[in-house]
Backbone as JSON Lines, residues from 0, in Angstrom:
{"i":0,"aa":"M","n":[-101.27,-62.21,-19.87],"ca":[-101.23,-60.9,-19.26],"c":[-101.0,-61.04,-17.77]}
{"i":1,"aa":"K","n":[-100.08,-60.27,-17.23],"ca":[-99.83,-60.21,-15.8],"c":[-100.47,-58.95,-15.24]}
{"i":2,"aa":"V","n":[-101.36,-59.15,-14.3],"ca":[-102.11,-58.04,-13.72],"c":[-101.74,-57.92,-12.25]}
{"i":3,"aa":"Y","n":[-101.38,-56.72,-11.84],"ca":[-101.03,-56.44,-10.45],"c":[-102.08,-55.5,-9.9]}
{"i":4,"aa":"I","n":[-102.73,-55.91,-8.83],"ca":[-103.84,-55.15,-8.27],"c":[-103.44,-54.58,-6.92]}
{"i":5,"aa":"L","n":[-103.47,-53.26,-6.82],"ca":[-103.28,-52.6,-5.53],"c":[-104.67,-52.38,-4.93]}
{"i":6,"aa":"M","n":[-104.95,-53.05,-3.82],"ca":[-106.26,-53.0,-3.18],"c":[-106.21,-52.02,-2.02]}
{"i":7,"aa":"G","n":[-106.97,-50.95,-2.15],"ca":[-106.94,-49.88,-1.17],"c":[-108.01,-49.95,-0.1]}
{"i":8,"aa":"S","n":[-108.77,-51.03,-0.06],"ca":[-109.83,-51.13,0.95],"c":[-109.29,-51.67,2.26]}
{"i":9,"aa":"P","n":[-109.78,-51.15,3.4],"ca":[-109.41,-51.74,4.69],"c":[-110.23,-52.97,5.03]}
{"i":10,"aa":"R","n":[-111.29,-53.24,4.26],"ca":[-112.23,-54.32,4.59],"c":[-112.1,-55.47,3.59]}
{"i":11,"aa":"K","n":[-111.66,-56.62,4.08],"ca":[-111.42,-57.76,3.18],"c":[-112.71,-58.44,2.75]}
{"i":12,"aa":"S","n":[-113.82,-58.07,3.37],"ca":[-115.12,-58.59,2.94],"c":[-116.05,-57.44,2.57]}
{"i":13,"aa":"G","n":[-115.48,-56.32,2.17],"ca":[-116.28,-55.14,1.85],"c":[-116.73,-55.1,0.4]}
{"i":14,"aa":"N","n":[-117.29,-53.97,0.02],"ca":[-117.86,-53.81,-1.31],"c":[-116.82,-53.9,-2.42]}
{"i":15,"aa":"T","n":[-115.67,-53.28,-2.21],"ca":[-114.64,-53.29,-3.26],"c":[-114.12,-54.71,-3.45]}
{"i":16,"aa":"A","n":[-113.95,-55.44,-2.37],"ca":[-113.53,-56.85,-2.48],"c":[-114.58,-57.68,-3.2]}
{"i":17,"aa":"A","n":[-115.85,-57.41,-2.92],"ca":[-116.93,-58.15,-3.58],"c":[-116.96,-57.86,-5.07]}
{"i":18,"aa":"L","n":[-116.72,-56.62,-5.45],"ca":[-116.7,-56.26,-6.87],"c":[-115.47,-56.83,-7.57]}
{"i":19,"aa":"L","n":[-114.37,-56.9,-6.85],"ca":[-113.13,-57.43,-7.42],"c":[-113.21,-58.94,-7.69]}
{"i":20,"aa":"K","n":[-113.98,-59.66,-6.88],"ca":[-114.03,-61.13,-6.97],"c":[-114.41,-61.63,-8.37]}
{"i":21,"aa":"P","n":[-115.54,-61.22,-8.96],"ca":[-115.85,-61.72,-10.31],"c":[-114.88,-61.22,-11.37]}
{"i":22,"aa":"F","n":[-114.31,-60.05,-11.17],"ca":[-113.28,-59.54,-12.08],"c":[-112.09,-60.49,-12.1]}
{"i":23,"aa":"L","n":[-111.63,-60.92,-10.92],"ca":[-110.5,-61.84,-10.83],"c":[-110.85,-63.21,-11.38]}
{"i":24,"aa":"E","n":[-112.07,-63.67,-11.11],"ca":[-112.51,-64.97,-11.65],"c":[-112.48,-64.96,-13.17]}
{"i":25,"aa":"E","n":[-112.88,-63.85,-13.75],"ca":[-112.89,-63.74,-15.21],"c":[-111.47,-63.74,-15.76]}
{"i":26,"aa":"L","n":[-110.57,-63.0,-15.11],"ca":[-109.17,-63.03,-15.54],"c":[-108.62,-64.46,-15.51]}
{"i":27,"aa":"A","n":[-108.87,-65.14,-14.39],"ca":[-108.36,-66.5,-14.23],"c":[-108.93,-67.45,-15.27]}
{"i":28,"aa":"S","n":[-110.21,-67.27,-15.62],"ca":[-110.84,-68.16,-16.59],"c":[-110.24,-68.02,-17.99]}
{"i":29,"aa":"H","n":[-109.56,-66.92,-18.24],"ca":[-108.89,-66.68,-19.53],"c":[-107.39,-66.95,-19.46]}
{"i":30,"aa":"G","n":[-106.94,-67.46,-18.32],"ca":[-105.53,-67.82,-18.17],"c":[-104.6,-66.68,-17.82]}
{"i":31,"aa":"D","n":[-105.16,-65.55,-17.43],"ca":[-104.31,-64.42,-17.06],"c":[-103.83,-64.57,-15.63]}
{"i":32,"aa":"E","n":[-102.6,-64.12,-15.39],"ca":[-102.02,-64.17,-14.05],"c":[-102.36,-62.87,-13.32]}
{"i":33,"aa":"Y","n":[-102.63,-62.98,-12.02],"ca":[-102.85,-61.77,-11.25],"c":[-102.36,-61.94,-9.83]}
{"i":34,"aa":"Q","n":[-102.09,-60.83,-9.19],"ca":[-101.74,-60.8,-7.78],"c":[-102.42,-59.59,-7.16]}
{"i":35,"aa":"V","n":[-103.02,-59.8,-6.0],"ca":[-103.68,-58.73,-5.25],"c":[-102.83,-58.4,-4.03]}
{"i":36,"aa":"V","n":[-102.55,-57.13,-3.83],"ca":[-101.81,-56.68,-2.65],"c":[-102.73,-55.75,-1.86]}
{"i":37,"aa":"W","n":[-102.96,-56.12,-0.6],"ca":[-103.8,-55.31,0.29],"c":[-102.92,-54.23,0.92]}
{"i":38,"aa":"L","n":[-103.14,-52.99,0.53],"ca":[-102.27,-51.9,0.97],"c":[-102.36,-51.64,2.47]}
{"i":39,"aa":"Y","n":[-103.49,-51.92,3.09],"ca":[-103.59,-51.73,4.53],"c":[-102.73,-52.73,5.3]}
{"i":40,"aa":"D","n":[-102.31,-53.81,4.64],"ca":[-101.41,-54.79,5.26],"c":[-99.94,-54.41,5.1]}
{"i":41,"aa":"K","n":[-99.68,-53.39,4.32],"ca":[-98.3,-53.0,4.0],"c":[-97.88,-51.76,4.79]}
{"i":42,"aa":"K","n":[-96.57,-51.64,4.94],"ca":[-96.0,-50.45,5.55],"c":[-95.59,-49.51,4.41]}
{"i":43,"aa":"I","n":[-96.27,-48.39,4.3],"ca":[-96.0,-47.42,3.22],"c":[-95.94,-46.03,3.85]}
{"i":44,"aa":"A","n":[-94.74,-45.51,3.97],"ca":[-94.57,-44.16,4.52],"c":[-95.03,-43.13,3.49]}
{"i":45,"aa":"P","n":[-95.53,-42.0,3.94],"ca":[-95.89,-40.95,2.99],"c":[-94.64,-40.32,2.37]}
{"i":46,"aa":"C","n":[-94.77,-39.89,1.15],"ca":[-93.67,-39.2,0.46],"c":[-93.38,-37.87,1.16]}
{"i":47,"aa":"V","n":[-92.1,-37.55,1.26],"ca":[-91.7,-36.27,1.85],"c":[-91.0,-35.36,0.83]}
{"i":48,"aa":"A","n":[-91.04,-35.75,-0.44],"ca":[-90.46,-34.95,-1.53],"c":[-88.99,-34.6,-1.29]}
{"i":49,"aa":"C","n":[-88.24,-35.57,-0.76],"ca":[-86.81,-35.34,-0.5],"c":[-85.97,-35.43,-1.77]}
{"i":50,"aa":"R","n":[-86.49,-36.11,-2.79],"ca":[-85.88,-36.27,-4.1],"c":[-84.64,-37.16,-4.1]}
{"i":51,"aa":"V","n":[-84.44,-37.94,-3.04],"ca":[-83.36,-38.93,-3.03],"c":[-83.53,-39.9,-4.2]}
{"i":52,"aa":"C","n":[-84.77,-40.21,-4.54],"ca":[-85.07,-41.16,-5.62],"c":[-84.61,-40.66,-6.98]}
{"i":53,"aa":"Q","n":[-84.3,-39.37,-7.11],"ca":[-83.91,-38.82,-8.4],"c":[-82.43,-39.01,-8.73]}
{"i":54,"aa":"A","n":[-81.65,-39.49,-7.78],"ca":[-80.2,-39.61,-7.98],"c":[-79.82,-40.73,-8.94]}
{"i":55,"aa":"D","n":[-80.62,-41.81,-8.98],"ca":[-80.3,-42.97,-9.82],"c":[-81.51,-43.27,-10.7]}
{"i":56,"aa":"W","n":[-81.34,-43.11,-12.01],"ca":[-82.44,-43.3,-12.95],"c":[-82.73,-44.77,-13.25]}
{"i":57,"aa":"S","n":[-81.96,-45.68,-12.69],"ca":[-82.15,-47.1,-13.0],"c":[-82.97,-47.85,-11.95]}
{"i":58,"aa":"Q","n":[-83.35,-47.17,-10.86],"ca":[-84.05,-47.87,-9.79],"c":[-85.04,-46.93,-9.1]}
{"i":59,"aa":"F","n":[-85.88,-47.52,-8.23],"ca":[-86.86,-46.76,-7.46],"c":[-86.14,-45.74,-6.59]}
{"i":60,"aa":"G","n":[-85.2,-46.19,-5.78],"ca":[-84.26,-45.3,-5.1],"c":[-84.79,-44.49,-3.94]}
{"i":61,"aa":"C","n":[-85.85,-44.94,-3.27],"ca":[-86.41,-44.18,-2.16],"c":[-85.58,-44.36,-0.88]}
{"i":62,"aa":"Q","n":[-85.53,-43.32,-0.06],"ca":[-84.79,-43.39,1.2],"c":[-85.48,-44.27,2.23]}
{"i":63,"aa":"F","n":[-86.8,-44.47,2.12],"ca":[-87.54,-45.24,3.12],"c":[-87.4,-46.73,2.87]}
{"i":64,"aa":"D","n":[-87.13,-47.48,3.91],"ca":[-87.03,-48.93,3.83],"c":[-88.36,-49.53,4.28]}
{"i":65,"aa":"D","n":[-89.3,-49.58,3.36],"ca":[-90.62,-50.12,3.67],"c":[-91.09,-50.97,2.5]}
{"i":66,"aa":"D","n":[-92.4,-51.19,2.38],"ca":[-92.91,-52.11,1.36],"c":[-93.07,-51.48,-0.02]}
{"i":67,"aa":"A","n":[-92.76,-50.21,-0.17],"ca":[-92.9,-49.56,-1.48],"c":[-91.94,-50.16,-2.51]}
{"i":68,"aa":"Q","n":[-90.74,-50.57,-2.09],"ca":[-89.79,-51.17,-3.05],"c":[-90.36,-52.46,-3.64]}
{"i":69,"aa":"E","n":[-90.97,-53.29,-2.82],"ca":[-91.6,-54.53,-3.3],"c":[-92.71,-54.21,-4.3]}
{"i":70,"aa":"I","n":[-93.51,-53.2,-4.01],"ca":[-94.59,-52.79,-4.91],"c":[-94.01,-52.28,-6.22]}
{"i":71,"aa":"F","n":[-92.96,-51.5,-6.16],"ca":[-92.27,-51.01,-7.36],"c":[-91.83,-52.2,-8.24]}
{"i":72,"aa":"D","n":[-91.19,-53.19,-7.63],"ca":[-90.7,-54.35,-8.38],"c":[-91.84,-55.1,-9.07]}
{"i":73,"aa":"K","n":[-92.95,-55.25,-8.37],"ca":[-94.1,-55.98,-8.94],"c":[-94.73,-55.2,-10.09]}
{"i":74,"aa":"I","n":[-94.8,-53.89,-9.95],"ca":[-95.34,-53.07,-11.03],"c":[-94.45,-53.18,-12.27]}
{"i":75,"aa":"M","n":[-93.15,-53.14,-12.07],"ca":[-92.24,-53.24,-13.21],"c":[-92.37,-54.59,-13.94]}
{"i":76,"aa":"A","n":[-92.8,-55.63,-13.22],"ca":[-92.93,-56.97,-13.81],"c":[-94.31,-57.23,-14.41]}
{"i":77,"aa":"C","n":[-95.26,-56.32,-14.22],"ca":[-96.63,-56.58,-14.7],"c":[-96.87,-55.9,-16.04]}
{"i":78,"aa":"D","n":[-97.98,-56.3,-16.67],"ca":[-98.43,-55.64,-17.89],"c":[-99.44,-54.54,-17.58]}
{"i":79,"aa":"T","n":[-100.33,-54.85,-16.61],"ca":[-101.42,-53.93,-16.27],"c":[-101.49,-53.76,-14.77]}
{"i":80,"aa":"L","n":[-101.62,-52.52,-14.34],"ca":[-101.79,-52.17,-12.94],"c":[-103.24,-51.78,-12.73]}
{"i":81,"aa":"V","n":[-103.88,-52.41,-11.75],"ca":[-105.27,-52.08,-11.4],"c":[-105.26,-51.44,-10.02]}
{"i":82,"aa":"L","n":[-105.86,-50.27,-9.92],"ca":[-106.04,-49.59,-8.65],"c":[-107.47,-49.82,-8.2]}
{"i":83,"aa":"A","n":[-107.65,-50.58,-7.13],"ca":[-108.98,-50.9,-6.62],"c":[-109.14,-50.23,-5.26]}
{"i":84,"aa":"T","n":[-110.16,-49.39,-5.14],"ca":[-110.32,-48.64,-3.88],"c":[-111.76,-48.19,-3.69]}
{"i":85,"aa":"P","n":[-112.22,-48.2,-2.43],"ca":[-113.44,-47.45,-2.16],"c":[-113.12,-45.96,-2.23]}
{"i":86,"aa":"I","n":[-114.12,-45.18,-2.5],"ca":[-113.94,-43.73,-2.55],"c":[-114.35,-43.15,-1.2]}
{"i":87,"aa":"Y","n":[-113.39,-42.49,-0.56],"ca":[-113.62,-41.81,0.71],"c":[-113.43,-40.32,0.45]}
{"i":88,"aa":"S","n":[-114.43,-39.51,0.71],"ca":[-114.33,-38.06,0.5],"c":[-113.86,-37.72,-0.91]}
{"i":89,"aa":"W","n":[-114.44,-38.4,-1.9],"ca":[-114.22,-38.15,-3.33],"c":[-112.83,-38.51,-3.82]}
{"i":90,"aa":"Y","n":[-112.08,-39.28,-3.03],"ca":[-110.78,-39.72,-3.5],"c":[-110.47,-41.09,-2.92]}
{"i":91,"aa":"C","n":[-109.29,-41.61,-3.2],"ca":[-108.91,-42.94,-2.75],"c":[-108.6,-42.94,-1.25]}
{"i":92,"aa":"T","n":[-108.39,-44.12,-0.71],"ca":[-108.07,-44.28,0.7],"c":[-106.62,-43.87,0.98]}
{"i":93,"aa":"P","n":[-106.27,-43.61,2.26],"ca":[-104.93,-43.12,2.59],"c":[-103.76,-43.98,2.1]}
{"i":94,"aa":"P","n":[-103.76,-45.31,2.25],"ca":[-102.59,-46.04,1.76],"c":[-102.46,-46.01,0.24]}
{"i":95,"aa":"M","n":[-103.58,-45.94,-0.47],"ca":[-103.51,-45.81,-1.93],"c":[-102.89,-44.47,-2.3]}
{"i":96,"aa":"K","n":[-103.3,-43.41,-1.63],"ca":[-102.73,-42.09,-1.91],"c":[-101.24,-42.07,-1.58]}
{"i":97,"aa":"A","n":[-100.86,-42.71,-0.47],"ca":[-99.44,-42.74,-0.09],"c":[-98.59,-43.43,-1.15]}
{"i":98,"aa":"I","n":[-99.04,-44.58,-1.66],"ca":[-98.23,-45.29,-2.65],"c":[-98.24,-44.54,-3.99]}
{"i":99,"aa":"L","n":[-99.35,-43.91,-4.35],"ca":[-99.37,-43.13,-5.58],"c":[-98.38,-41.97,-5.51]}
{"i":100,"aa":"D","n":[-98.3,-41.32,-4.37],"ca":[-97.34,-40.22,-4.21],"c":[-95.9,-40.73,-4.28]}
{"i":101,"aa":"R","n":[-95.63,-41.85,-3.63],"ca":[-94.27,-42.42,-3.67],"c":[-93.9,-42.83,-5.09]}
{"i":102,"aa":"L","n":[-94.85,-43.43,-5.81],"ca":[-94.57,-43.91,-7.16],"c":[-94.37,-42.77,-8.15]}
{"i":103,"aa":"V","n":[-95.12,-41.69,-8.01],"ca":[-94.99,-40.6,-8.98],"c":[-93.59,-39.99,-8.93]}
{"i":104,"aa":"Y","n":[-92.96,-40.03,-7.77],"ca":[-91.57,-39.59,-7.67],"c":[-90.59,-40.69,-8.07]}
{"i":105,"aa":"G","n":[-90.72,-41.86,-7.44],"ca":[-89.74,-42.92,-7.65],"c":[-89.74,-43.51,-9.05]}
{"i":106,"aa":"M","n":[-90.9,-43.52,-9.7],"ca":[-90.99,-44.05,-11.07],"c":[-90.65,-43.01,-12.12]}
{"i":107,"aa":"N","n":[-90.91,-41.74,-11.81],"ca":[-90.69,-40.66,-12.77],"c":[-89.47,-39.85,-12.35]}
{"i":108,"aa":"K","n":[-88.44,-39.91,-13.14],"ca":[-87.19,-39.23,-12.8],"c":[-87.17,-37.83,-13.41]}
{"i":109,"aa":"Y","n":[-88.19,-37.05,-13.05],"ca":[-88.38,-35.72,-13.62],"c":[-87.93,-34.6,-12.68]}
{"i":110,"aa":"Y","n":[-87.59,-34.93,-11.45],"ca":[-87.54,-33.91,-10.41],"c":[-86.14,-33.6,-9.9]}
{"i":111,"aa":"G","n":[-85.13,-34.1,-10.58],"ca":[-83.75,-33.84,-10.18],"c":[-83.15,-32.66,-10.92]}
{"i":112,"aa":"D","n":[-81.84,-32.62,-10.96],"ca":[-81.15,-31.54,-11.67],"c":[-81.37,-31.62,-13.18]}
{"i":113,"aa":"K","n":[-81.58,-32.84,-13.68],"ca":[-81.9,-33.05,-15.09],"c":[-83.17,-33.88,-15.19]}
{"i":114,"aa":"I","n":[-83.89,-33.73,-16.28],"ca":[-85.12,-34.49,-16.48],"c":[-84.78,-35.85,-17.06]}
{"i":115,"aa":"G","n":[-85.19,-36.89,-16.34],"ca":[-84.92,-38.25,-16.76],"c":[-86.17,-38.95,-17.26]}
{"i":116,"aa":"P","n":[-86.14,-40.29,-17.32],"ca":[-87.23,-41.06,-17.9],"c":[-88.34,-41.38,-16.89]}
{"i":117,"aa":"A","n":[-89.45,-41.84,-17.42],"ca":[-90.49,-42.5,-16.63],"c":[-90.19,-43.99,-16.72]}
{"i":118,"aa":"L","n":[-89.8,-44.59,-15.62],"ca":[-89.38,-45.99,-15.63],"c":[-90.51,-46.94,-16.02]}
{"i":119,"aa":"W","n":[-91.74,-46.53,-15.77],"ca":[-92.89,-47.41,-16.04],"c":[-93.67,-46.98,-17.27]}
{"i":120,"aa":"A","n":[-93.08,-46.18,-18.12],"ca":[-93.76,-45.69,-19.33],"c":[-94.36,-46.84,-20.12]}
{"i":121,"aa":"G","n":[-95.6,-46.67,-20.55],"ca":[-96.28,-47.66,-21.36],"c":[-97.1,-48.67,-20.59]}
{"i":122,"aa":"K","n":[-96.93,-48.76,-19.29],"ca":[-97.76,-49.68,-18.5],"c":[-99.22,-49.24,-18.61]}
{"i":123,"aa":"R","n":[-100.12,-50.21,-18.58],"ca":[-101.55,-49.93,-18.62],"c":[-102.08,-49.82,-17.19]}
{"i":124,"aa":"V","n":[-103.03,-48.91,-16.99],"ca":[-103.63,-48.69,-15.67],"c":[-105.14,-48.68,-15.8]}
{"i":125,"aa":"A","n":[-105.8,-49.4,-14.89],"ca":[-107.26,-49.42,-14.83],"c":[-107.7,-49.16,-13.39]}
{"i":126,"aa":"L","n":[-108.94,-48.69,-13.25],"ca":[-109.51,-48.4,-11.93],"c":[-110.71,-49.29,-11.66]}
{"i":127,"aa":"I","n":[-110.84,-49.72,-10.41],"ca":[-112.06,-50.35,-9.91],"c":[-112.4,-49.63,-8.61]}
{"i":128,"aa":"T","n":[-113.54,-48.94,-8.6],"ca":[-113.92,-48.17,-7.42],"c":[-115.35,-48.46,-7.01]}
{"i":129,"aa":"T","n":[-115.6,-48.23,-5.72],"ca":[-116.96,-48.28,-5.18],"c":[-117.2,-46.98,-4.43]}
{"i":130,"aa":"C","n":[-118.44,-46.51,-4.48],"ca":[-118.75,-45.23,-3.85],"c":[-120.21,-45.16,-3.43]}
{"i":131,"aa":"G","n":[-120.54,-44.17,-2.61],"ca":[-121.89,-44.0,-2.11],"c":[-122.77,-43.13,-3.0]}
{"i":132,"aa":"Y","n":[-122.16,-42.31,-3.82],"ca":[-122.9,-41.48,-4.77],"c":[-122.91,-42.18,-6.13]}
{"i":133,"aa":"R","n":[-123.7,-41.64,-7.04],"ca":[-123.62,-42.11,-8.41],"c":[-122.17,-41.94,-8.87]}
{"i":134,"aa":"P","n":[-121.62,-42.9,-9.61],"ca":[-120.2,-42.83,-9.97],"c":[-119.78,-41.52,-10.63]}
{"i":135,"aa":"E","n":[-120.65,-40.94,-11.44],"ca":[-120.28,-39.69,-12.11],"c":[-120.19,-38.51,-11.14]}
{"i":136,"aa":"K","n":[-120.67,-38.69,-9.91],"ca":[-120.55,-37.66,-8.88],"c":[-119.73,-38.14,-7.68]}
{"i":137,"aa":"G","n":[-119.42,-39.44,-7.64],"ca":[-118.7,-39.99,-6.51],"c":[-117.26,-40.37,-6.83]}
{"i":138,"aa":"A","n":[-117.04,-40.97,-7.99],"ca":[-115.72,-41.47,-8.36],"c":[-115.04,-40.62,-9.44]}
{"i":139,"aa":"D","n":[-115.73,-39.61,-9.92],"ca":[-115.23,-38.84,-11.06],"c":[-113.95,-38.08,-10.77]}
{"i":140,"aa":"L","n":[-113.82,-37.52,-9.57],"ca":[-112.62,-36.73,-9.27],"c":[-111.38,-37.63,-9.19]}
{"i":141,"aa":"F","n":[-111.54,-38.79,-8.58],"ca":[-110.42,-39.73,-8.52],"c":[-110.04,-40.2,-9.93]}
{"i":142,"aa":"Q","n":[-111.04,-40.52,-10.74],"ca":[-110.74,-40.96,-12.1],"c":[-110.02,-39.86,-12.88]}
{"i":143,"aa":"T","n":[-110.49,-38.63,-12.77],"ca":[-109.83,-37.53,-13.46],"c":[-108.39,-37.37,-12.97]}
{"i":144,"aa":"G","n":[-108.2,-37.49,-11.66],"ca":[-106.86,-37.4,-11.11],"c":[-105.94,-38.48,-11.65]}
{"i":145,"aa":"I","n":[-106.44,-39.7,-11.75],"ca":[-105.63,-40.81,-12.26],"c":[-105.37,-40.66,-13.75]}
{"i":146,"aa":"E","n":[-106.34,-40.15,-14.49],"ca":[-106.09,-39.9,-15.92],"c":[-104.95,-38.9,-16.09]}
{"i":147,"aa":"R","n":[-104.93,-37.85,-15.28],"ca":[-103.83,-36.87,-15.35],"c":[-102.52,-37.49,-14.88]}
{"i":148,"aa":"Y","n":[-102.6,-38.3,-13.83],"ca":[-101.43,-39.0,-13.29],"c":[-100.82,-39.88,-14.39]}
{"i":149,"aa":"C","n":[-101.67,-40.59,-15.13],"ca":[-101.19,-41.46,-16.21],"c":[-100.54,-40.65,-17.32]}
{"i":150,"aa":"K","n":[-101.16,-39.56,-17.71],"ca":[-100.58,-38.73,-18.77],"c":[-99.2,-38.21,-18.34]}
{"i":151,"aa":"H","n":[-99.12,-37.74,-17.12],"ca":[-97.87,-37.22,-16.57],"c":[-96.78,-38.29,-16.54]}
{"i":152,"aa":"S","n":[-97.18,-39.53,-16.23],"ca":[-96.24,-40.64,-16.03],"c":[-96.03,-41.48,-17.28]}
{"i":153,"aa":"H","n":[-96.63,-41.08,-18.4],"ca":[-96.54,-41.84,-19.66],"c":[-97.11,-43.25,-19.52]}
{"i":154,"aa":"L","n":[-98.18,-43.36,-18.73],"ca":[-98.92,-44.61,-18.58],"c":[-100.13,-44.57,-19.5]}
{"i":155,"aa":"Q","n":[-100.68,-45.73,-19.79],"ca":[-101.86,-45.82,-20.65],"c":[-103.08,-46.11,-19.8]}
{"i":156,"aa":"F","n":[-103.95,-45.13,-19.62],"ca":[-105.19,-45.34,-18.87],"c":[-106.17,-46.1,-19.76]}
{"i":157,"aa":"I","n":[-106.65,-47.26,-19.29],"ca":[-107.49,-48.1,-20.15],"c":[-108.93,-48.22,-19.67]}
{"i":158,"aa":"G","n":[-109.29,-47.51,-18.6],"ca":[-110.69,-47.5,-18.23],"c":[-110.95,-47.67,-16.75]}
{"i":159,"aa":"A","n":[-112.23,-47.49,-16.4],"ca":[-112.63,-47.56,-15.0],"c":[-113.97,-48.29,-14.87]}
{"i":160,"aa":"L","n":[-114.07,-49.05,-13.81],"ca":[-115.32,-49.66,-13.39],"c":[-115.66,-49.07,-12.04]}
{"i":161,"aa":"S","n":[-116.81,-48.45,-11.93],"ca":[-117.23,-47.86,-10.66],"c":[-118.67,-48.25,-10.39]}
{"i":162,"aa":"E","n":[-118.92,-48.71,-9.17],"ca":[-120.26,-49.13,-8.79],"c":[-120.68,-48.45,-7.49]}
{"i":163,"aa":"R","n":[-121.97,-48.16,-7.4],"ca":[-122.54,-47.43,-6.27],"c":[-123.14,-48.38,-5.25]}
{"i":164,"aa":"H","n":[-122.97,-48.01,-3.98],"ca":[-123.65,-48.7,-2.88],"c":[-124.75,-47.76,-2.38]}
{"i":165,"aa":"L","n":[-125.97,-48.25,-2.32],"ca":[-127.1,-47.4,-1.95],"c":[-127.25,-47.21,-0.45]}
{"i":166,"aa":"G","n":[-126.45,-47.9,0.35],"ca":[-126.52,-47.72,1.79],"c":[-126.46,-49.04,2.52]}
{"i":167,"aa":"Y","n":[-126.25,-48.95,3.82],"ca":[-126.03,-50.16,4.62],"c":[-127.27,-51.03,4.76]}
{"i":168,"aa":"Q","n":[-128.43,-50.51,4.42],"ca":[-129.65,-51.33,4.44],"c":[-129.85,-52.09,3.13]}
{"i":169,"aa":"H","n":[-128.96,-51.9,2.18],"ca":[-129.07,-52.55,0.87],"c":[-127.89,-53.5,0.65]}
{"i":170,"aa":"T","n":[-128.15,-54.57,-0.06],"ca":[-127.08,-55.48,-0.48],"c":[-126.33,-54.83,-1.63]}
{"i":171,"aa":"F","n":[-125.01,-54.84,-1.53],"ca":[-124.21,-54.18,-2.56],"c":[-124.18,-54.98,-3.85]}
{"i":172,"aa":"M","n":[-123.7,-56.22,-3.79],"ca":[-123.51,-57.0,-5.02],"c":[-124.84,-57.54,-5.53]}
{"i":173,"aa":"D","n":[-124.94,-57.54,-6.85],"ca":[-126.08,-58.14,-7.54],"c":[-125.6,-58.65,-8.89]}
{"i":174,"aa":"D","n":[-126.5,-59.25,-9.64],"ca":[-126.12,-59.84,-10.93],"c":[-125.6,-58.78,-11.9]}
{"i":175,"aa":"E","n":[-126.17,-57.59,-11.86],"ca":[-125.74,-56.55,-12.78],"c":[-124.3,-56.11,-12.49]}
{"i":176,"aa":"K","n":[-123.97,-55.91,-11.21],"ca":[-122.61,-55.51,-10.86],"c":[-121.62,-56.62,-11.21]}
{"i":177,"aa":"E","n":[-122.0,-57.86,-10.96],"ca":[-121.13,-58.97,-11.33],"c":[-120.88,-58.99,-12.83]}
{"i":178,"aa":"A","n":[-121.94,-58.8,-13.61],"ca":[-121.79,-58.78,-15.07],"c":[-120.87,-57.64,-15.51]}
{"i":179,"aa":"H","n":[-121.01,-56.48,-14.87],"ca":[-120.13,-55.35,-15.21],"c":[-118.66,-55.68,-14.92]}
{"i":180,"aa":"A","n":[-118.41,-56.32,-13.77],"ca":[-117.03,-56.66,-13.39],"c":[-116.42,-57.66,-14.37]}
{"i":181,"aa":"R","n":[-117.2,-58.64,-14.75],"ca":[-116.71,-59.65,-15.71],"c":[-116.46,-59.02,-17.08]}
{"i":182,"aa":"A","n":[-117.36,-58.15,-17.51],"ca":[-117.18,-57.48,-18.81],"c":[-115.95,-56.58,-18.79]}
{"i":183,"aa":"F","n":[-115.71,-55.92,-17.66],"ca":[-114.53,-55.06,-17.54],"c":[-113.25,-55.88,-17.68]}
{"i":184,"aa":"A","n":[-113.22,-57.05,-17.06],"ca":[-112.06,-57.94,-17.19],"c":[-111.89,-58.38,-18.64]}
{"i":185,"aa":"R","n":[-112.97,-58.77,-19.29],"ca":[-112.88,-59.21,-20.69],"c":[-112.39,-58.08,-21.6]}
{"i":186,"aa":"N","n":[-112.83,-56.85,-21.33],"ca":[-112.36,-55.71,-22.12],"c":[-110.86,-55.5,-21.96]}
{"i":187,"aa":"M","n":[-110.36,-55.67,-20.73],"ca":[-108.92,-55.56,-20.51],"c":[-108.17,-56.63,-21.29]}
{"i":188,"aa":"I","n":[-108.68,-57.85,-21.27],"ca":[-108.05,-58.95,-21.99],"c":[-108.06,-58.68,-23.49]}
{"i":189,"aa":"F","n":[-109.18,-58.17,-24.0],"ca":[-109.28,-57.84,-25.41],"c":[-108.27,-56.76,-25.8]}
{"i":190,"aa":"L","n":[-108.13,-55.72,-24.96],"ca":[-107.14,-54.68,-25.24],"c":[-105.74,-55.23,-25.29]}
{"i":191,"aa":"E","n":[-105.44,-56.15,-24.37],"ca":[-104.11,-56.75,-24.33],"c":[-103.83,-57.5,-25.63]}
{"i":192,"aa":"K","n":[-104.81,-58.22,-26.13],"ca":[-104.61,-58.99,-27.38],"c":[-104.48,-58.08,-28.59]}
{"i":193,"aa":"E","n":[-105.12,-56.92,-28.52],"ca":[-105.05,-55.96,-29.64],"c":[-103.67,-55.29,-29.75]}
{"i":194,"aa":"L","n":[-102.98,-55.19,-28.62],"ca":[-101.69,-54.47,-28.59],"c":[-100.54,-55.34,-29.05]}
């Protein structure tokens, strides 16, 4: 299985990175390939809904010459896309939102004069999030948004791992969170073998 991880955290030693670490270790221990892309290191312009991408149904086709084309190519080559992000104001971070907006147009050729295909139809998508509230009150809106995004884009949503941080006076990672991250990776691997 090839897993492509879009990392939406600005902090390379933050909570989301800490939660991602055992997840990646588990993938590697089963021989799965993965690549992590830090979105804050990339140049990703916001979508302007110009619809230039709708002219050619065989490619991403965006007018902006930035790192979104590279991300498009990597997604097309992977089996599973993982969106990893801290939750800020009940949704993902700005670069994650920017790439999701660019992809929903460039990958889905629905917005031109004729309705075309979803270029990434059938890809699997999973979420890894961290938040300050209980996940059912902190990460739920983002998860619901991504579930709708997947349905719209003909993607297969395969689940979410969300963990809470109790505050800056508390250590985020513990044995329970590590076990959850490893189990989430194993579940993804199991789903891949079932398909």
